[in-house]
N, C-alpha and C positions, 0 to 999 in steps of 0.2 A: 061267604067271604066276598068282600068287595074288591073289585078290580081297581088297580091303581093305574091311572092314565098318566103317562109321562108328558110333561109340558115342554120338554126340550125339542126344538125343531129338528127334524131329520136333515142331515147334511146330504149334499148331492154326492152321488157316487163319483169317485175319481176316475179319470180316463186311464185306461190301461194301454201301455205302449205295446204295439204289435211289432214284432221283428220282421224285417223284410225276408222274403223267402230266399234261400241260398240257391243260386243258380250257377251253372258252370259257364258263365260268360267270360270272354277274354278280358284280361286286365288292361286298363288304360294307362299308358305311360306318357309322361310329359316328354315332348321332344327336347333334345339337348341342343342348345345353341352354343357355339363357340364364339368367344369375343374375338374380333379381328385384332391382330397384333398392331399396336400403334406405338410408335416411338415418340417419347416426349421430347420436345425441342430442348436443346441444351441452352441454359441461360446462366450467365455468370453475372454476379453482382459487380457493379463498377467499384473499383478500389478508390476510396477517397483518401487523399493524403493532405496533410497540412501544407499550405504553401510555404515555401522556404524564402525567408527574407534575409537579406544580409543587413547586418547592422551598419548604419551609416558611419563612416569614419569622420569623427569631428577632430580635425587636426587643429591644434593651437597655432595660431599665426606666430611665426617666429619674429619676435620683436625684442628689442633690448629693454630690460627693466632699468629705469633710472637708478643711479647709485643711491639717491636719497631714500627711495622706497625700499631698496634692498637692505640698506643700513637700518631702517626703521623696523623691518621684518626681523632682522637678526637680533636687534635689541629686544623686541617683543618675545622672541623665542628664548633668549637668555634670561629675561625676567621671569617667564613662565617656569623655566627649569629651576631658577632660584627659589621661587615661591613653592614649587613642588617639594624641593629638598627641605625647606623650612617646615612645611606641613608634615612631611614624613617624619622628621626628627621630633616634632611636637607630638605626633601620634605615638611614636615609640616611647617617649618620656611619659606620656599619659598612661600607656599600657603598663609600663614598669611601676608607676605610682599606684595604679589600681591593684596590681598584683601584690605590692607591698602592703597596701591598706587591707586587702582581703586577708592576707596572712596574719597581720597584726590583729585584726578583728576576730578571726577564728581562734587564734591562740588565746586572746582575752576572754572570749565566750566560753571556751573549754575550761579555762582557769576559774571563771565565775561559777560554772557548773560544779567543778570540784569543791569550791568553797561552800556551795549550797549543800552538797552531799555531806561534807564535814560538819556543817552546822546541824543538819538533820540527825546525823549520828550522835552528836553531842547531846542534843535535846532528847532524843529517844533513850539514850543511856541514863540521863538524869531522871526521866519519867519512870523507867524500870527500877531504878534505885529507890524512888519514892514508893512505888507499889510494894517493893520488898519490905521497906520499913513499915508500911501500913499493915501488911499481913502479919508482921511480928509484933505489932503494937499490943500492949497489955491493957491499955485504957484509952478512953476517949480523949483524954488530955494529951496523950502521946500522939494520937492521930492528928489533932488540931495543931500541935507544936511542929510535927514533921511537915504537914501541909503548908503551914505558914512559912517555915524556913525554906521549903522548896520554892514557894511562890516568890519570896524575896530574892533568892539566889537566881531563879529563872528570869525574873524581871531584869536584873543586872546583866545576866548572860545575854538575853535577847537584845538589850540595848547595845551592848558591845558588838554582838554579831551584826546587827543592822548597820552600825557605824562602819564596821569592817567591810561589809558587802557594798555599802554606798561608796566608800573610798575606792574599792576595787573597780566598781562600775565606772566611776568618774575617770580613773586612770586608763581603763580600756578605751573609753570614749575619746579621751585626750590623745592617747597614742594612735588611735585610728584616724583621727581628723588631722593630726599634725602633718603627715606627708601631703595631704591634700592642700593644706594652707601653704606649705612651702612651695608646692608645685605651682599654685596659682600666683604666688608672689614672684617666683622666678619667671613665669611666663609673662606676667604684666611688665616686669622690668625689661625683658627681652623685646617686647613689642614696643 
């Protein structure tokens, strides 16, 4: 048998730690130092305060206002009060007019909505009647006759309904705008 030679290099032996021999020698202790007592100096922060200033007293020189200036100032104040009263009454009138207009418009719109619902109900009832007739029809000629009669009647009904809705919408618009027209005409006459 052949001997195998290892090609790996041999590593160096690791050093072994050797423990120091235990002896009965006296233990060494650190000397204890005491800190000398030292008192910190007492230091107080200076208190900063805002400097106090007295407001200078501006006294109006006592002098007599000429009568013409006094009269002019009184007239200006009276005129300003009069203008304020006019503006206040105009604002109140405008508010009343807007409230009236809003009430009229909302009532007219709800009336228009009710008319639309009534129109839809009438048209749907007519359509259901036609479907009932078509289901009970015995021949094709009855179907054509019923459909033609329905279309004629529905055309006349829709024309009348459109006319009625248009008249109602115009009436609502006129009733809504009328207070505004009156208010503007009365304000322009007053001015």
